[in-house]
The first five atom37 places (N, CA, C, CB, O) and aatype in JSON, in Angstrom:
{
  "aatype": [12, 6, 17, 3, 3, 10, 19, 5, 0, 9, 1, 6, 2, 11, 14, 18, 2, 6, 0, 11, 1, 7, 0, 9, 0, 15, 10, 19, 16, 15, 12, 7, 1, 12, 0, 0, 8, 16, 7, 5, 19, 19, 0, 18, 6, 3, 12, 10, 2, 15, 2, 8, 6, 13, 0, 14, 3, 19, 3, 11, 16, 8, 3, 7, 13, 15, 7, 14, 19, 0, 0, 17, 14, 2, 7, 11, 18, 14, 19, 14, 6, 14, 7, 9, 11, 11, 6, 1, 6, 18],
  "atom_mask": [
    [1, 1, 1, 1, 1],
    [1, 1, 1, 1, 1],
    [1, 1, 1, 1, 1],
    [1, 1, 1, 1, 1],
    [1, 1, 1, 1, 1],
    [1, 1, 1, 1, 1],
    [1, 1, 1, 1, 1],
    [1, 1, 1, 1, 1],
    [1, 1, 1, 1, 1],
    [1, 1, 1, 1, 1],
    [1, 1, 1, 1, 1],
    [1, 1, 1, 1, 1],
    [1, 1, 1, 1, 1],
    [1, 1, 1, 1, 1],
    [1, 1, 1, 1, 1],
    [1, 1, 1, 1, 1],
    [1, 1, 1, 1, 1],
    [1, 1, 1, 1, 1],
    [1, 1, 1, 1, 1],
    [1, 1, 1, 1, 1],
    [1, 1, 1, 1, 1],
    [1, 1, 1, 0, 1],
    [1, 1, 1, 1, 1],
    [1, 1, 1, 1, 1],
    [1, 1, 1, 1, 1],
    [1, 1, 1, 1, 1],
    [1, 1, 1, 1, 1],
    [1, 1, 1, 1, 1],
    [1, 1, 1, 1, 1],
    [1, 1, 1, 1, 1],
    [1, 1, 1, 1, 1],
    [1, 1, 1, 0, 1],
    [1, 1, 1, 1, 1],
    [1, 1, 1, 1, 1],
    [1, 1, 1, 1, 1],
    [1, 1, 1, 1, 1],
    [1, 1, 1, 1, 1],
    [1, 1, 1, 1, 1],
    [1, 1, 1, 0, 1],
    [1, 1, 1, 1, 1],
    [1, 1, 1, 1, 1],
    [1, 1, 1, 1, 1],
    [1, 1, 1, 1, 1],
    [1, 1, 1, 1, 1],
    [1, 1, 1, 1, 1],
    [1, 1, 1, 1, 1],
    [1, 1, 1, 1, 1],
    [1, 1, 1, 1, 1],
    [1, 1, 1, 1, 1],
    [1, 1, 1, 1, 1],
    [1, 1, 1, 1, 1],
    [1, 1, 1, 1, 1],
    [1, 1, 1, 1, 1],
    [1, 1, 1, 1, 1],
    [1, 1, 1, 1, 1],
    [1, 1, 1, 1, 1],
    [1, 1, 1, 1, 1],
    [1, 1, 1, 1, 1],
    [1, 1, 1, 1, 1],
    [1, 1, 1, 1, 1],
    [1, 1, 1, 1, 1],
    [1, 1, 1, 1, 1],
    [1, 1, 1, 1, 1],
    [1, 1, 1, 0, 1],
    [1, 1, 1, 1, 1],
    [1, 1, 1, 1, 1],
    [1, 1, 1, 0, 1],
    [1, 1, 1, 1, 1],
    [1, 1, 1, 1, 1],
    [1, 1, 1, 1, 1],
    [1, 1, 1, 1, 1],
    [1, 1, 1, 1, 1],
    [1, 1, 1, 1, 1],
    [1, 1, 1, 1, 1],
    [1, 1, 1, 0, 1],
    [1, 1, 1, 1, 1],
    [1, 1, 1, 1, 1],
    [1, 1, 1, 1, 1],
    [1, 1, 1, 1, 1],
    [1, 1, 1, 1, 1],
    [1, 1, 1, 1, 1],
    [1, 1, 1, 1, 1],
    [1, 1, 1, 0, 1],
    [1, 1, 1, 1, 1],
    [1, 1, 1, 1, 1],
    [1, 1, 1, 1, 1],
    [1, 1, 1, 1, 1],
    [1, 1, 1, 1, 1],
    [1, 1, 1, 1, 1],
    [1, 1, 1, 1, 1]
  ],
  "atom_positions": [
    [[-23.37, -6.68, 13.14], [-23.36, -6.85, 14.58], [-24.27, -5.8, 15.25], [-21.92, -6.74, 15.12], [-24.95, -6.09, 16.23]],
    [[-24.26, -4.57, 14.71], [-25.1, -3.53, 15.31], [-26.58, -3.9, 15.21], [-24.85, -2.17, 14.63], [-27.35, -3.69, 16.14]],
    [[-26.97, -4.46, 14.06], [-28.37, -4.85, 13.9], [-28.73, -5.96, 14.89], [-28.64, -5.33, 12.44], [-29.82, -5.96, 15.46]],
    [[-27.81, -6.89, 15.1], [-28.06, -7.96, 16.07], [-28.27, -7.37, 17.45], [-26.88, -8.97, 16.09], [-29.19, -7.76, 18.17]],
    [[-27.41, -6.4, 17.83], [-27.54, -5.76, 19.14], [-28.85, -4.99, 19.24], [-26.35, -4.82, 19.4], [-29.52, -5.04, 20.27]],
    [[-29.2, -4.28, 18.19], [-30.44, -3.51, 18.19], [-31.66, -4.42, 18.32], [-30.55, -2.68, 16.92], [-32.54, -4.16, 19.13]],
    [[-31.71, -5.48, 17.52], [-32.85, -6.4, 17.56], [-32.94, -7.07, 18.93], [-32.73, -7.47, 16.45], [-34.03, -7.24, 19.48]],
    [[-31.78, -7.46, 19.49], [-31.78, -8.08, 20.81], [-32.32, -7.1, 21.86], [-30.37, -8.54, 21.19], [-33.11, -7.5, 22.72]],
    [[-31.9, -5.84, 21.79], [-32.39, -4.84, 22.74], [-33.89, -4.65, 22.62], [-31.67, -3.5, 22.52], [-34.59, -4.5, 23.62]],
    [[-34.4, -4.65, 21.39], [-35.84, -4.5, 21.18], [-36.58, -5.7, 21.77], [-36.16, -4.36, 19.66], [-37.58, -5.53, 22.48]],
    [[-36.09, -6.88, 21.49], [-36.76, -8.09, 21.98], [-36.74, -8.19, 23.51], [-36.1, -9.33, 21.39], [-37.68, -8.7, 24.12]],
    [[-35.65, -7.67, 24.11], [-35.52, -7.76, 25.57], [-35.97, -6.48, 26.26], [-34.08, -8.06, 25.95], [-35.83, -6.33, 27.48]],
    [[-36.51, -5.54, 25.47], [-36.99, -4.27, 26.0], [-35.9, -3.55, 26.81], [-38.23, -4.5, 26.88], [-36.15, -3.04, 27.9]],
    [[-34.7, -3.52, 26.25], [-33.57, -2.85, 26.89], [-33.21, -1.6, 26.09], [-32.34, -3.81, 27.0], [-33.43, -1.56, 24.88]],
    [[-32.65, -0.6, 26.75], [-32.23, 0.61, 26.01], [-31.06, 0.29, 25.08], [-31.83, 1.73, 26.99], [-30.22, -0.55, 25.37]],
    [[-31.04, 0.97, 23.97], [-29.95, 0.8, 22.99], [-29.7, 2.14, 22.33], [-30.28, -0.31, 21.91], [-30.61, 2.72, 21.74]],
    [[-28.49, 2.63, 22.43], [-28.18, 3.94, 21.88], [-26.74, 3.96, 21.39], [-28.42, 5.06, 22.93], [-25.81, 3.75, 22.17]],
    [[-26.56, 4.21, 20.12], [-25.23, 4.26, 19.51], [-24.76, 5.7, 19.28], [-25.23, 3.51, 18.19], [-23.75, 5.91, 18.6]],
    [[-25.47, 6.69, 19.82], [-25.16, 8.09, 19.55], [-23.74, 8.46, 19.99], [-26.16, 9.0, 20.25], [-23.01, 9.09, 19.23]],
    [[-23.35, 8.08, 21.21], [-22.01, 8.44, 21.7], [-20.92, 7.81, 20.83], [-21.83, 7.99, 23.17], [-19.97, 8.48, 20.45]],
    [[-21.07, 6.53, 20.52], [-20.07, 5.85, 19.7], [-20.0, 6.49, 18.31], [-20.39, 4.35, 19.58], [-18.92, 6.64, 17.74]],
    [[-21.15, 6.85, 17.76], [-21.18, 7.49, 16.44], [-20.52, 8.86, 16.46], [0.0, 0.0, 0.0], [-19.79, 9.21, 15.54]],
    [[-20.77, 9.62, 17.52], [-20.15, 10.94, 17.64], [-18.63, 10.83, 17.77], [-20.73, 11.7, 18.85], [-17.9, 11.61, 17.16]],
    [[-18.16, 9.88, 18.55], [-16.72, 9.68, 18.71], [-16.1, 9.23, 17.39], [-16.43, 8.64, 19.82], [-15.02, 9.7, 17.03]],
    [[-16.76, 8.35, 16.68], [-16.24, 7.89, 15.38], [-16.13, 9.06, 14.41], [-17.15, 6.79, 14.78], [-15.16, 9.15, 13.66]],
    [[-17.11, 9.95, 14.42], [-17.08, 11.13, 13.55], [-15.93, 12.06, 13.93], [-18.42, 11.88, 13.61], [-15.24, 12.59, 13.07]],
    [[-15.73, 12.24, 15.23], [-14.63, 13.08, 15.72], [-13.29, 12.52, 15.27], [-14.68, 13.2, 17.25], [-12.4, 13.26, 14.86]],
    [[-13.14, 11.21, 15.36], [-11.87, 10.57, 14.97], [-11.62, 10.73, 13.47], [-11.89, 9.07, 15.35], [-10.47, 10.93, 13.07]],
    [[-12.65, 10.66, 12.65], [-12.44, 10.87, 11.21], [-12.03, 12.32, 10.94], [-13.72, 10.53, 10.42], [-11.22, 12.58, 10.05]],
    [[-12.58, 13.26, 11.71], [-12.17, 14.66, 11.57], [-10.71, 14.84, 11.98], [-13.08, 15.58, 12.42], [-9.98, 15.62, 11.37]],
    [[-10.29, 14.12, 13.01], [-8.89, 14.17, 13.43], [-7.97, 13.7, 12.3], [-8.66, 13.3, 14.7], [-6.94, 14.32, 12.02]],
    [[-8.36, 12.62, 11.65], [-7.56, 12.1, 10.55], [-7.49, 13.06, 9.39], [0.0, 0.0, 0.0], [-6.43, 13.26, 8.79]],
    [[-8.62, 13.66, 9.07], [-8.65, 14.64, 7.97], [-7.75, 15.82, 8.29], [-10.09, 15.13, 7.71], [-6.96, 16.25, 7.45]],
    [[-7.87, 16.36, 9.51], [-7.06, 17.51, 9.88], [-5.57, 17.15, 9.91], [-7.5, 18.05, 11.26], [-4.74, 17.94, 9.46]],
    [[-5.24, 15.99, 10.41], [-3.84, 15.55, 10.44], [-3.28, 15.41, 9.03], [-3.71, 14.22, 11.2], [-2.16, 15.84, 8.75]],
    [[-4.05, 14.8, 8.14], [-3.59, 14.61, 6.76], [-3.45, 15.94, 6.02], [-4.55, 13.7, 6.01], [-2.52, 16.11, 5.23]],
    [[-4.36, 16.87, 6.26], [-4.35, 18.14, 5.54], [-3.34, 19.14, 6.07], [-5.71, 18.74, 5.58], [-2.9, 20.02, 5.34]],
    [[-2.97, 19.01, 7.35], [-2.04, 19.98, 7.93], [-0.65, 19.42, 8.18], [-2.6, 20.51, 9.21], [0.3, 20.17, 8.39]],
    [[-0.52, 18.09, 8.17], [0.77, 17.48, 8.46], [1.11, 17.53, 9.94], [0.0, 0.0, 0.0], [2.27, 17.35, 10.32]],
    [[0.12, 17.79, 10.78], [0.34, 17.9, 12.23], [-0.29, 16.71, 12.95], [-0.26, 19.23, 12.76], [-1.22, 16.08, 12.45]],
    [[0.25, 16.41, 14.13], [-0.38, 15.42, 14.99], [-1.6, 16.1, 15.62], [0.62, 14.87, 16.08], [-1.48, 17.19, 16.19]],
    [[-2.74, 15.46, 15.53], [-3.97, 16.03, 16.1], [-4.48, 15.07, 17.17], [-5.06, 16.26, 14.99], [-4.89, 13.95, 16.88]],
    [[-4.45, 15.53, 18.41], [-4.93, 14.73, 19.53], [-6.44, 14.89, 19.69], [-4.19, 15.12, 20.83], [-7.04, 15.85, 19.2]],
    [[-7.03, 13.94, 20.39], [-8.47, 13.94, 20.64], [-8.91, 15.26, 21.26], [-8.85, 12.77, 21.57], [-9.87, 15.88, 20.79]],
    [[-8.23, 15.7, 22.3], [-8.58, 16.96, 22.97], [-8.38, 18.16, 22.05], [-7.73, 17.13, 24.25], [-9.14, 19.13, 22.11]],
    [[-7.35, 18.11, 21.19], [-7.13, 19.2, 20.24], [-8.34, 19.37, 19.34], [-5.86, 18.94, 19.39], [-8.78, 20.49, 19.08]],
    [[-8.87, 18.26, 18.86], [-10.0, 18.32, 17.94], [-11.25, 18.79, 18.67], [-10.25, 16.95, 17.29], [-12.04, 19.57, 18.13]],
    [[-11.45, 18.32, 19.9], [-12.61, 18.75, 20.68], [-12.6, 20.25, 20.93], [-12.66, 18.01, 22.01], [-13.65, 20.89, 20.97]],
    [[-11.41, 20.82, 21.1], [-11.29, 22.25, 21.43], [-10.96, 23.12, 20.23], [-10.24, 22.43, 22.48], [-10.71, 24.32, 20.38]],
    [[-10.94, 22.54, 19.04], [-10.59, 23.29, 17.83], [-11.73, 24.23, 17.42], [-10.27, 22.33, 16.68], [-12.9, 23.91, 17.58]],
    [[-11.36, 25.39, 16.88], [-12.38, 26.3, 16.35], [-12.45, 26.23, 14.83], [-12.09, 27.74, 16.8], [-13.16, 27.02, 14.2]],
    [[-11.71, 25.3, 14.23], [-11.71, 25.13, 12.78], [-13.07, 24.62, 12.3], [-10.58, 24.16, 12.34], [-13.66, 23.72, 12.91]],
    [[-13.57, 25.19, 11.22], [-14.81, 24.73, 10.61], [-14.47, 24.08, 9.27], [-15.83, 25.9, 10.43], [-13.89, 24.72, 8.4]],
    [[-14.83, 22.82, 9.11], [-14.57, 22.13, 7.85], [-15.47, 22.64, 6.74], [-14.76, 20.63, 8.02], [-15.11, 22.56, 5.57]],
    [[-16.63, 23.15, 7.08], [-17.55, 23.69, 6.08], [-18.14, 25.0, 6.61], [-18.69, 22.65, 5.75], [-19.29, 25.03, 7.05]],
    [[-17.36, 26.08, 6.57], [-17.87, 27.34, 7.11], [-19.13, 27.8, 6.38], [-16.79, 28.41, 7.01], [-19.26, 27.68, 5.16]],
    [[-20.05, 28.33, 7.15], [-21.31, 28.88, 6.64], [-22.21, 27.86, 5.96], [-21.02, 29.98, 5.68], [-23.09, 28.24, 5.19]],
    [[-22.02, 26.58, 6.23], [-22.86, 25.57, 5.61], [-24.33, 25.75, 6.01], [-22.37, 24.16, 6.0], [-25.23, 25.35, 5.28]],
    [[-24.56, 26.36, 7.17], [-25.93, 26.6, 7.61], [-26.61, 27.71, 6.82], [-25.94, 26.95, 9.07], [-27.81, 27.93, 6.97]],
    [[-25.85, 28.4, 5.98], [-26.41, 29.5, 5.19], [-26.54, 29.14, 3.71], [-25.55, 30.74, 5.35], [-26.72, 30.03, 2.87]],
    [[-26.46, 27.86, 3.39], [-26.52, 27.46, 1.99], [-27.88, 27.76, 1.38], [-26.2, 25.98, 1.85], [-28.9, 27.76, 2.06]],
    [[-27.88, 28.0, 0.08], [-29.09, 28.29, -0.68], [-28.76, 28.08, -2.16], [-29.61, 29.75, -0.41], [-27.6, 27.85, -2.51]],
    [[-29.75, 28.16, -3.02], [-29.48, 28.06, -4.45], [-28.49, 29.14, -4.83], [-30.8, 28.19, -5.29], [-28.67, 30.31, -4.49]],
    [[-27.45, 28.77, -5.53], [-26.44, 29.73, -5.94], [-25.3, 29.89, -4.94], [0.0, 0.0, 0.0], [-24.36, 30.64, -5.2]],
    [[-25.37, 29.2, -3.8], [-24.31, 29.27, -2.8], [-23.03, 28.72, -3.41], [-24.69, 28.47, -1.51], [-23.03, 27.63, -3.99]],
    [[-21.94, 29.46, -3.31], [-20.7, 29.06, -3.98], [-19.9, 28.02, -3.21], [-19.84, 30.26, -4.2], [-19.05, 27.35, -3.81]],
    [[-20.13, 27.86, -1.93], [-19.4, 26.87, -1.15], [-18.22, 27.49, -0.43], [0.0, 0.0, 0.0], [-17.84, 28.62, -0.72]],
    [[-17.65, 26.76, 0.52], [-16.58, 27.32, 1.35], [-15.23, 27.44, 0.63], [-16.41, 26.47, 2.56], [-14.39, 28.22, 1.06]],
    [[-15.02, 26.69, -0.43], [-13.77, 26.75, -1.18], [-14.1, 27.03, -2.64], [-12.94, 25.42, -1.02], [-14.86, 26.28, -3.26]],
    [[-13.54, 28.09, -3.18], [-13.82, 28.46, -4.57], [-12.74, 27.93, -5.52], [-13.93, 29.98, -4.7], [-11.57, 27.82, -5.14]],
    [[-13.14, 27.63, -6.72], [-12.18, 27.2, -7.75], [-11.36, 28.4, -8.21], [-12.91, 26.54, -8.95], [-11.83, 29.54, -8.2]],
    [[-10.15, 28.11, -8.61], [-9.3, 29.14, -9.2], [-9.79, 29.44, -10.61], [-7.8, 28.69, -9.21], [-10.64, 28.71, -11.12]],
    [[-9.31, 30.5, -11.25], [-9.76, 30.83, -12.61], [-9.58, 29.68, -13.62], [-9.0, 32.04, -13.11], [-10.31, 29.6, -14.6]],
    [[-8.6, 28.79, -13.37], [-8.38, 27.67, -14.29], [-9.34, 26.51, -14.03], [-6.93, 27.17, -14.18], [-9.26, 25.47, -14.69]],
    [[-10.27, 26.68, -13.05], [-11.26, 25.65, -12.76], [-10.81, 24.62, -11.74], [0.0, 0.0, 0.0], [-11.6, 23.77, -11.34]],
    [[-9.57, 24.69, -11.31], [-9.07, 23.74, -10.31], [-9.27, 24.32, -8.91], [-7.58, 23.41, -10.56], [-9.31, 25.53, -8.72]],
    [[-9.37, 23.42, -7.96], [-9.57, 23.82, -6.57], [-8.26, 23.72, -5.8], [-10.65, 22.94, -5.9], [-7.39, 22.92, -6.15]],
    [[-8.11, 24.53, -4.76], [-6.9, 24.42, -3.94], [-6.83, 23.05, -3.27], [-6.87, 25.55, -2.88], [-7.86, 22.43, -3.0]],
    [[-5.64, 22.6, -3.03], [-5.43, 21.33, -2.36], [-4.73, 21.58, -1.03], [-4.59, 20.36, -3.24], [-4.06, 22.6, -0.86]],
    [[-4.89, 20.67, -0.08], [-4.19, 20.83, 1.2], [-2.68, 20.89, 0.99], [-4.56, 19.68, 2.15], [-2.14, 20.3, 0.05]],
    [[-2.01, 21.59, 1.87], [-0.56, 21.71, 1.83], [0.01, 21.28, 3.19], [-0.11, 23.16, 1.48], [0.38, 22.13, 4.0]],
    [[0.06, 19.96, 3.44], [0.53, 19.48, 4.73], [1.92, 20.0, 5.06], [0.53, 17.97, 4.74], [2.82, 19.97, 4.23]],
    [[2.08, 20.48, 6.28], [3.37, 21.01, 6.71], [3.57, 22.46, 6.37], [0.0, 0.0, 0.0], [4.41, 23.12, 6.98]],
    [[2.82, 22.98, 5.39], [2.92, 24.4, 5.02], [1.79, 25.18, 5.7], [2.86, 24.59, 3.47], [2.04, 26.16, 6.4]],
    [[0.57, 24.73, 5.49], [-0.57, 25.31, 6.2], [-0.86, 24.37, 7.37], [-1.84, 25.48, 5.24], [-1.45, 23.3, 7.19]],
    [[-0.46, 24.78, 8.54], [-0.5, 23.9, 9.7], [-1.74, 24.09, 10.58], [0.71, 24.11, 10.53], [-2.04, 23.23, 11.41]],
    [[-2.46, 25.18, 10.4], [-3.61, 25.45, 11.25], [-4.94, 25.26, 10.53], [-3.52, 26.84, 11.79], [-5.96, 25.05, 11.17]],
    [[-4.93, 25.33, 9.21], [-6.14, 25.25, 8.4], [-5.95, 24.23, 7.29], [-6.52, 26.62, 7.82], [-4.83, 23.81, 7.0]],
    [[-7.04, 23.84, 6.69], [-6.96, 22.9, 5.56], [-6.45, 23.56, 4.31], [-8.33, 22.29, 5.29], [-5.55, 23.05, 3.64]],
    [[-7.03, 24.72, 3.99], [-6.71, 25.39, 2.72], [-6.26, 26.79, 2.96], [-7.9, 25.39, 1.79], [-5.95, 27.51, 2.02]]
  ]
}
């Protein structure tokens, strides 16, 4: 359907922009992730005003960058603890 709308806009020389809808869809997926990982209800405004970073320091990545979550000595990674960790994912 999006392609149909885009092609129609091109043919009719009309503006077409899905940026706002895409940004809102991304925000809603972040709300779901945060709700599932923390066991909390996450409202739209809560997510907009949250200071939580899903990938801290991602702008500083380079070869050898270890990532925001490190594996434990046994090679396994921490998992979310819904209801226990209520403000953060891990």
